[in-house]
C-alpha positions as CSV (number, residue, x, y, z in Angstrom):
1,X,0.5,-0.4,0.2
2,X,1.5,3.4,-1.1
3,X,1.8,6.0,1.6
4,X,-0.2,8.9,1.5
5,X,2.1,12.0,1.9
6,X,2.0,16.1,1.4
7,X,5.5,17.8,0.8
8,X,6.0,21.0,2.2
9,X,8.6,23.2,1.0
10,X,8.8,27.0,-0.2
11,X,10.8,26.0,-3.2
12,X,9.1,24.5,-6.3
13,X,12.2,22.6,-7.5
14,X,12.6,20.9,-4.4
15,X,9.2,19.5,-4.4
16,X,9.6,18.4,-8.0
17,X,12.9,17.0,-7.0
18,X,11.5,15.2,-4.1
19,X,8.6,14.1,-6.0
20,X,10.9,13.0,-9.0
21,X,12.8,10.7,-6.2
22,X,10.5,9.2,-4.3
23,X,8.8,8.3,-8.0
24,X,5.8,6.1,-7.4
25,X,6.4,4.1,-4.3
26,X,4.2,6.9,-2.4
27,X,1.1,8.8,-3.2
28,X,1.6,12.5,-3.0
29,X,-1.8,14.1,-2.2
30,X,-0.9,17.9,-1.7
31,X,1.7,20.0,-2.2
32,X,2.6,23.4,0.2
33,X,4.7,26.5,0.2
34,X,4.3,28.1,3.4
35,X,2.4,27.8,6.2
36,X,-1.0,28.8,6.0
37,X,-1.2,26.7,2.5
38,X,0.1,23.8,4.6
39,X,-2.2,23.9,7.2
40,X,-5.3,23.8,4.6
41,X,-3.9,21.6,2.2
42,X,-2.9,18.9,4.9
43,X,-6.4,19.5,6.8
44,X,-7.9,18.7,3.6
45,X,-6.1,15.5,2.2
46,X,-5.2,14.1,5.7
47,X,-2.0,12.4,4.4
48,X,-0.6,9.5,6.2
49,X,3.0,11.5,6.5
50,X,4.0,15.2,5.7
51,X,7.8,16.1,4.7
52,X,8.1,19.4,6.5
53,X,10.7,21.7,5.8
54,X,11.7,23.8,8.9
55,X,12.3,26.8,7.3
56,X,9.0,28.3,5.8
57,X,7.9,31.7,4.8
58,X,5.3,33.7,7.4
59,X,6.7,31.3,10.0
60,X,8.4,27.7,10.1
61,X,7.9,24.1,10.5
62,X,6.8,23.5,14.2
63,X,4.1,26.8,13.0
64,X,2.6,24.5,10.9
65,X,2.2,21.5,13.4
66,X,1.0,23.6,15.7
67,X,-1.7,25.2,13.8
68,X,-3.3,22.3,13.1
69,X,-6.1,22.1,15.0
70,X,-6.3,18.1,14.8
71,X,-4.4,15.7,12.8
72,X,-3.6,12.0,12.1
73,X,-0.7,12.7,9.7
74,X,2.7,12.2,11.3
75,X,5.8,14.4,10.6
76,X,9.1,14.0,9.1
77,X,11.6,17.0,8.7
78,X,13.2,16.6,5.7
79,X,15.8,20.0,5.7
80,X,19.2,20.8,4.2
81,X,19.8,22.2,8.1
82,X,21.1,20.0,10.6
83,X,21.4,22.7,13.2
84,X,20.3,21.3,17.0
85,X,18.1,23.9,17.3
86,X,15.8,23.3,14.1
87,X,16.0,19.5,15.1
88,X,15.0,20.1,18.6
89,X,12.5,22.5,18.0
90,X,10.5,20.5,15.3
91,X,10.5,17.6,17.7
92,X,9.6,19.1,20.4
93,X,6.6,20.6,18.6
94,X,5.7,16.9,17.7
95,X,7.5,15.6,14.7
96,X,8.2,11.7,14.7
97,X,11.8,12.3,12.9
98,X,14.5,14.8,11.4
99,X,16.3,13.5,7.8
100,X,18.5,16.2,6.1
101,X,18.4,16.5,2.2
102,X,21.4,14.4,1.8
103,X,19.5,10.8,2.3
104,X,18.8,8.8,-0.8
105,X,15.6,8.3,-2.1
106,X,15.6,4.8,-1.0
107,X,16.5,6.0,2.5
108,X,13.6,8.2,2.6
109,X,11.2,6.0,1.6
110,X,11.8,4.3,4.0
111,X,12.0,6.6,6.6
112,X,8.7,7.7,5.1
113,X,7.9,4.1,6.1
114,X,8.7,4.0,9.6
115,X,7.3,7.4,10.4
116,X,4.1,6.3,9.0
117,X,4.2,3.2,11.4
118,X,5.0,5.2,14.4
119,X,8.8,4.8,14.6
120,X,11.1,7.4,15.1
121,X,13.8,8.5,12.6
122,X,16.7,10.0,12.8
123,X,20.4,10.0,11.5
124,X,23.1,9.3,14.5
125,X,24.3,12.9,14.8
126,X,20.7,14.4,14.8
127,X,19.4,11.5,17.3
128,X,22.1,12.6,19.9
129,X,20.8,16.3,19.6
130,X,17.5,15.1,20.7
131,X,18.6,12.5,23.5
132,X,20.7,15.5,25.1
133,X,18.0,17.7,24.9
134,X,15.3,15.4,26.2
135,X,17.7,14.5,28.6
136,X,17.9,17.8,30.1
137,X,14.1,18.5,30.5
138,X,12.2,15.2,30.3
139,X,9.0,15.5,28.1
140,X,6.9,13.7,30.7
141,X,8.6,15.6,33.6
142,X,5.7,17.6,35.5
143,X,6.5,21.0,35.7
144,X,3.6,22.6,38.0
145,X,3.9,25.9,35.9
146,X,3.7,24.6,32.5
147,X,0.8,23.0,34.0
148,X,-1.3,25.7,34.5
149,X,-1.5,26.9,31.0
150,X,-4.2,25.6,28.9
151,X,-3.0,23.8,25.5
152,X,-3.8,26.9,23.4
153,X,-1.8,29.1,26.2
154,X,1.2,26.6,25.8
155,X,0.9,27.1,21.6
156,X,1.1,31.4,22.5
157,X,3.7,30.7,24.8
158,X,6.4,28.8,22.4
159,X,5.6,31.2,19.5
160,X,6.3,34.1,21.4
161,X,9.4,32.8,23.0
162,X,10.9,32.0,19.4
163,X,9.8,36.1,18.3
164,X,7.0,35.8,17.2
165,X,5.1,39.2,16.8
166,X,1.2,38.7,17.6
167,X,0.0,39.0,13.9
168,X,2.4,36.2,13.3
169,X,0.8,34.4,16.1
170,X,-2.6,34.9,15.1
171,X,-2.3,33.4,11.2
172,X,-0.3,30.9,12.5
173,X,-2.9,29.5,15.0
174,X,-5.8,31.0,13.2
175,X,-7.3,32.7,16.0
176,X,-7.7,36.7,16.2
177,X,-5.1,39.2,17.3
178,X,-7.5,40.3,20.6
179,X,-7.8,36.6,21.4
180,X,-3.4,36.2,21.0
181,X,-3.1,39.1,23.2
182,X,-5.5,37.5,26.0
183,X,-3.6,34.4,25.7
184,X,-0.7,36.1,26.0
185,X,-2.0,38.5,29.4
186,X,-3.1,34.9,30.9
187,X,0.4,33.3,30.0
188,X,2.3,36.3,31.9
189,X,-0.1,36.4,35.1
190,X,-0.2,32.7,35.6
191,X,3.4,32.5,35.0
192,X,3.8,35.8,37.3
193,X,6.1,37.7,34.7
194,X,6.2,41.0,33.8
195,X,7.2,41.1,29.9
196,X,8.0,39.8,26.8
197,X,11.5,39.5,27.7
198,X,10.9,37.8,30.9
199,X,8.9,35.5,29.1
200,X,11.9,34.6,26.9
201,X,14.0,34.1,29.5
202,X,11.6,31.5,31.3
203,X,10.8,29.8,28.2
204,X,14.3,29.5,27.8
205,X,15.3,28.0,31.3
206,X,12.5,26.0,31.2
207,X,13.3,24.2,27.6
208,X,10.5,26.0,25.6
209,X,11.4,26.2,22.4
């Protein structure tokens, strides 16, 4: 059975190259070049796997994952970047794996299949970044301060910590700027912070990215 996938990359030639490399071994059900169109295509086509670049116009790979209201799709980051911060950010957002564009077509098909089955896929070096990051702050470790926040407030917190403006958060999460302001105020109040600079410092200390 061919896996149904969506390609998300802002370069048309890259999408064409990936599609050509994958051939008829998968079914490409959609493509997107930026965050809003990616969210729309994934919502409409309901793919099994999304091949996701980490740097996109109007946001980034994690913004696509966090911007989806609900999806059964699994995400595999496919990027030219092998920077630790890019790897960790997209994995914390919910991606199941991260491979670079140096990967062979056969390896990419195998990675798609493994991610579709629920496995995590990384090259050894990239896996090391993830293990180091989660060892410092395990995903399952209780955090009483963070537990105060609603799911939406956590999404706003993460985007604020990455330097997003209210307008960008509004677009990424498909909510009004007024609602973003309301959530931001709630986050500051619950965490007993007074401004965005303190919020960024708090997020960094708690390994929120």
